[in-house]
C-alpha positions in Angstrom: 17.6 -45.9 -37.3 14.0 -46.9 -37.0 13.3 -45.0 -33.9 11.8 -41.6 -33.1 11.4 -39.8 -29.8 9.6 -36.5 -29.3 8.6 -34.3 -26.4 5.9 -31.7 -26.3 7.6 -28.3 -25.7 5.9 -26.3 -22.9 8.3 -23.4 -23.0 11.6 -22.7 -24.7 13.9 -21.3 -22.0 17.3 -20.9 -23.7 18.9 -21.3 -27.1 22.5 -20.4 -28.1 25.4 -21.4 -30.2 28.6 -21.8 -28.2 32.0 -22.1 -29.7 31.3 -25.9 -30.0 27.6 -26.7 -30.4 24.0 -25.6 -30.4 22.5 -25.6 -26.9 18.7 -25.7 -26.3 16.9 -25.9 -22.9 13.1 -26.2 -22.7 10.4 -27.3 -20.3 8.5 -30.2 -21.6 4.9 -31.2 -20.8 5.8 -34.5 -19.2 9.6 -34.9 -18.8 10.4 -31.7 -17.0 13.3 -29.6 -18.1 15.3 -30.9 -21.1 18.9 -30.2 -22.4 19.5 -30.6 -26.1 22.9 -30.4 -27.7 23.2 -30.2 -31.5 19.6 -31.4 -31.8 20.1 -34.5 -29.6 18.4 -34.8 -26.2 21.1 -35.2 -23.6 18.9 -35.3 -20.5 15.4 -34.9 -19.2 14.8 -34.2 -15.5 12.3 -37.0 -15.3 14.7 -39.8 -16.2 18.3 -38.4 -16.1 19.0 -40.3 -12.9 18.9 -43.7 -14.6 21.8 -42.8 -16.9 23.8 -40.8 -14.4 23.6 -43.4 -11.7 24.5 -46.3 -14.0 27.4 -44.6 -15.7 28.8 -43.5 -12.4 28.2 -46.1 -9.7 29.1 -49.3 -11.6 32.7 -48.2 -12.2 32.9 -46.5 -8.8 31.9 -49.7 -7.0 34.1 -51.8 -9.2 37.1 -50.0 -7.9 38.2 -50.9 -4.3 39.0 -47.3 -3.3 38.5 -44.6 -6.0 40.3 -41.6 -4.6 40.9 -39.6 -7.8 38.2 -39.5 -10.5 38.4 -38.1 -14.1 35.0 -37.2 -15.7 35.3 -36.7 -19.4 32.6 -34.4 -20.6 29.6 -34.3 -18.2 29.0 -30.6 -18.4 25.4 -31.1 -17.2 26.8 -32.0 -13.8 24.9 -35.3 -13.3 27.9 -37.6 -13.2 29.7 -35.1 -10.9 26.7 -35.1 -8.6 26.9 -38.9 -8.3 30.7 -39.1 -7.9 30.4 -36.6 -5.0 28.2 -39.1 -3.2 31.3 -41.2 -2.6 33.2 -40.0 0.5 36.3 -41.9 -0.4 36.9 -39.6 -3.4 39.6 -37.0 -2.7 39.9 -35.3 -6.1 37.6 -35.0 -9.0 38.8 -33.6 -12.3 36.1 -32.8 -14.9 37.3 -32.2 -18.4 34.5 -30.5 -20.3 35.5 -28.8 -23.6 32.5 -26.5 -23.6 32.2 -24.0 -20.8 28.8 -22.9 -22.3 27.3 -26.3 -21.3 28.4 -25.9 -17.7 27.0 -22.4 -17.6 23.7 -23.5 -19.0 23.6 -26.4 -16.5 24.3 -24.2 -13.6 21.6 -21.7 -14.7 18.8 -24.2 -15.7 19.5 -27.5 -13.9 20.7 -26.2 -10.5 18.0 -28.2 -8.7 18.7 -31.5 -10.6 22.0 -32.3 -12.2 24.1 -29.2 -11.6 24.2 -29.4 -7.8 27.9 -30.2 -7.1 29.9 -27.7 -9.1 30.9 -26.0 -5.8 32.3 -29.2 -4.3 35.8 -28.4 -3.1 37.2 -31.7 -4.5 36.4 -30.5 -8.1 38.9 -29.2 -10.5 37.0 -28.1 -13.7 39.1 -28.0 -16.8 37.7 -26.6 -20.1 39.7 -28.4 -22.8 39.8 -31.3 -25.2 39.8 -34.4 -23.0 42.1 -36.4 -25.4 44.7 -33.6 -25.1 44.3 -33.5 -21.3 44.8 -37.2 -21.0 47.9 -37.1 -23.2 49.4 -34.5 -20.9 48.5 -36.3 -17.7 49.3 -40.0 -18.5 50.0 -41.1 -14.9 47.0 -39.5 -13.2 
């Protein structure tokens, strides 16, 4: 409330409705490529690192030896990219409900956020994270 943020669209690159949400990708005049889900900006290439680094490295460095990491959501791949920078991590499970977001990220953000989907430590699961956590309480 009380705030508004807008970006000038240079070119619309992709628009679709997945089974879960509306997905839009466009190139902006000043913020690079932009990912929008259900009308809400999720990332811009210009400043995505600030969010991805903070949400990842603070908890990673707070743990003495994070070997197994669960990423809830994160289909754009930015948090995955940052987790992969930690050599102590042996297994990464990403639980992203919408495979469409991952596909769009791989296609349009392969040079920024979606750079680590081929990491051998990754297990990518497409399901509701709440259900996944219920079934894996000790992991």
